[in-house]
C-alpha positions as CSV (number, residue, x, y, z in Angstrom):
1,M,-0.7,16.2,5.0
2,S,-1.9,13.6,6.7
3,L,-3.6,12.3,10.1
4,R,-1.7,13.0,13.1
5,S,-1.4,9.5,13.3
6,G,-1.5,8.1,10.0
7,V,-4.3,7.4,7.6
8,G,-4.9,3.7,9.7
9,A,-6.8,6.1,12.0
10,L,-9.4,6.5,9.0
11,P,-10.8,2.9,8.6
12,D,-10.3,2.2,12.5
13,A,-12.3,5.1,13.2
14,L,-15.4,3.8,10.5
15,V,-14.8,0.5,12.0
16,A,-15.5,1.4,15.6
17,R,-19.0,3.8,14.1
18,L,-20.2,0.8,12.3
19,K,-19.9,-1.5,15.1
20,Q,-21.5,1.4,17.2
21,D,-24.3,1.4,14.7
22,G,-25.0,-2.5,15.7
23,A,-22.9,-3.4,12.3
24,V,-21.4,-6.5,12.3
25,L,-18.0,-6.5,10.6
26,R,-15.9,-9.6,9.3
27,P,-12.4,-8.8,8.6
28,G,-10.2,-11.1,6.9
29,T,-13.4,-13.3,5.4
30,A,-12.7,-14.3,1.9
31,V,-15.7,-13.4,-0.2
32,E,-15.7,-15.9,-3.3
33,A,-18.8,-14.4,-5.1
34,V,-21.4,-11.7,-4.9
35,E,-25.5,-12.2,-6.6
36,R,-28.6,-10.9,-6.6
37,E,-31.6,-12.5,-5.6
38,G,-34.5,-10.5,-5.8
39,A,-33.8,-7.4,-4.1
40,R,-31.7,-8.6,-2.0
41,W,-28.0,-9.0,-2.7
42,V,-26.4,-12.7,-1.5
43,V,-22.2,-12.8,-0.3
44,H,-21.2,-16.3,-0.2
45,V,-17.9,-16.4,1.6
46,A,-15.3,-19.1,2.2
47,G,-16.4,-22.1,3.5
48,G,-20.0,-22.2,2.1
49,E,-21.7,-19.5,4.5
50,R,-24.2,-17.2,2.4
51,L,-25.1,-14.0,3.8
52,E,-27.8,-11.7,2.8
53,A,-27.8,-7.7,2.6
54,D,-30.0,-4.8,1.3
55,A,-26.7,-3.4,-0.2
56,V,-23.2,-4.3,-0.9
57,L,-19.8,-2.1,-0.9
58,L,-17.0,-3.9,-3.2
59,A,-14.1,-1.4,-2.2
60,V,-11.7,-3.9,-3.6
61,P,-9.2,-3.6,-6.5
62,G,-11.2,-3.9,-10.1
63,H,-9.8,-7.7,-11.1
64,D,-10.9,-8.3,-7.7
65,A,-14.1,-6.5,-8.4
66,A,-14.6,-8.3,-11.8
67,R,-14.1,-11.9,-10.1
68,L,-16.7,-10.8,-7.4
69,I,-19.4,-9.8,-9.6
70,G,-19.3,-12.3,-12.5
71,G,-22.0,-12.4,-14.6
72,L,-24.3,-9.9,-13.0
73,D,-23.3,-7.8,-15.5
74,D,-20.6,-8.9,-18.4
75,G,-20.1,-5.0,-19.9
76,L,-18.9,-4.1,-16.0
77,S,-16.6,-7.1,-15.4
78,A,-14.7,-6.4,-18.4
79,A,-13.9,-2.5,-17.7
80,L,-13.3,-3.6,-14.0
81,S,-11.0,-6.1,-15.7
82,S,-8.9,-4.0,-18.2
83,I,-7.8,-1.6,-15.4
84,A,-4.4,-2.0,-15.5
85,Y,-2.4,-2.3,-12.2
86,G,1.3,-1.7,-11.5
87,S,3.1,-3.4,-8.3
88,T,5.8,-1.4,-6.3
89,A,7.4,-2.3,-3.2
90,T,8.5,0.5,-0.7
91,V,11.5,0.4,1.5
92,F,11.6,1.8,4.8
93,L,14.9,3.1,6.8
94,G,14.8,4.0,10.2
95,Y,18.5,6.2,10.8
96,R,20.1,7.9,14.3
97,R,19.3,11.6,13.0
98,A,23.2,11.6,13.5
99,D,24.1,9.5,10.9
100,V,22.5,12.0,8.2
101,A,24.5,14.4,7.3
102,H,21.1,15.9,4.7
103,P,19.1,18.8,6.6
104,L,16.0,16.7,5.2
105,D,14.6,20.1,4.5
106,G,12.0,19.0,2.2
107,V,10.0,16.3,1.7
108,G,11.9,14.0,-0.4
109,F,12.8,13.5,-4.5
110,V,11.7,12.0,-7.6
111,V,13.5,10.6,-9.5
112,P,13.5,11.1,-13.5
113,R,13.3,7.3,-15.4
114,A,15.9,8.8,-18.1
115,S,18.5,8.6,-15.0
116,G,18.2,4.8,-15.3
117,R,18.1,4.0,-11.8
118,P,15.7,1.7,-10.3
119,I,14.4,3.8,-7.6
120,L,11.5,6.0,-8.5
121,A,11.1,8.3,-5.2
122,G,12.7,8.8,-2.4
123,T,10.9,10.9,0.8
124,W,11.3,11.9,4.1
125,V,9.1,10.7,6.0
126,S,10.0,12.3,9.7
127,S,10.2,15.5,7.6
128,K,6.4,15.1,6.3
129,W,4.9,14.4,9.6
130,E,4.9,14.6,12.9
131,A,5.8,11.5,15.3
132,R,6.8,9.3,12.6
133,A,10.0,8.5,13.9
134,P,10.8,8.2,17.9
135,E,12.8,11.5,19.2
136,G,16.6,11.2,17.5
137,H,15.4,9.5,14.7
138,V,14.4,9.9,10.9
139,L,12.6,7.5,8.7
140,L,13.3,7.7,4.9
141,R,10.9,5.4,2.6
142,A,12.0,4.6,-1.0
143,F,9.9,3.6,-3.5
144,F,10.7,0.9,-6.6
145,G,8.8,-0.9,-9.3
146,G,5.6,0.5,-11.4
147,E,5.7,-0.3,-15.1
148,W,8.9,0.4,-15.9
149,G,10.6,-1.1,-12.8
150,K,9.1,-4.4,-12.4
151,G,12.5,-5.9,-12.5
152,V,13.7,-5.0,-9.4
153,L,10.3,-6.2,-7.6
154,A,12.2,-9.6,-8.4
155,E,14.5,-9.2,-5.5
156,S,14.4,-10.7,-1.7
157,D,13.5,-8.1,1.2
158,E,17.1,-7.8,1.5
159,G,17.9,-7.0,-1.4
160,L,15.3,-4.6,-2.1
161,V,17.2,-2.8,1.5
162,A,20.2,-3.4,0.2
163,I,19.2,-1.3,-3.4
164,A,17.8,1.3,-1.6
165,R,20.5,2.1,0.5
166,A,22.6,1.9,-1.8
167,Q,20.7,4.5,-3.8
168,L,19.7,6.5,-1.3
169,G,24.3,6.4,-0.4
170,A,24.0,7.8,-3.9
171,L,21.7,10.6,-4.6
172,M,21.8,11.7,-0.1
173,G,25.1,10.9,0.9
174,L,24.0,8.4,3.2
175,S,26.4,5.6,4.3
176,A,24.9,4.9,7.8
177,E,23.6,1.5,9.0
178,P,20.5,1.6,9.3
179,A,18.3,1.5,13.0
180,M,15.5,-0.6,11.3
181,T,14.2,-1.3,7.9
182,R,10.9,-2.5,6.7
183,V,9.8,-3.7,3.2
184,F,6.0,-3.6,2.0
185,R,5.2,-4.9,-1.9
186,F,2.4,-3.8,-3.5
187,A,1.1,-6.8,-6.0
188,R,-1.4,-5.1,-8.4
189,A,-1.9,-2.2,-6.5
190,A,-2.7,-4.1,-3.5
191,R,-0.6,-5.0,-0.2
192,R,0.4,-8.6,0.2
């Protein structure tokens, strides 16, 4: 299940609600450190600005949180730093439905590691969720990387698209040229 207009609708709604409640939001502002001053929190942002707050919520990967809290809690910082994150890439391929012979009568597939293939899994996005592809088209997604698939992530975006096409060709009999391609990379679990 997903939200009709995608999971991006959730943070968009949260932002709208926070603004409605008078919150001041600073998207894209780099935070350099967080520290405590008495009962208040101080957030140091890029450019030397200092923001004071009653509460701070860190919604970042563990390694970033460990860096931000620095000397506030050495035990917590060490625990956050020890969380392992894998890197992955997701390749989206859009096709005309007429070019895809496979019935797409499910949600996708997982590839066993023992197969030796570089692809981890494939999903048929437009079969899983409504309105993810224009009428007469389908959207497919291929996953790469993880702990045992790091090597493929060194490929360029064009290289990843070529690998995705070859893997979907072998596994689904797909040989058509895609109408669109997009590559999203997640270095240490964060989109880059």
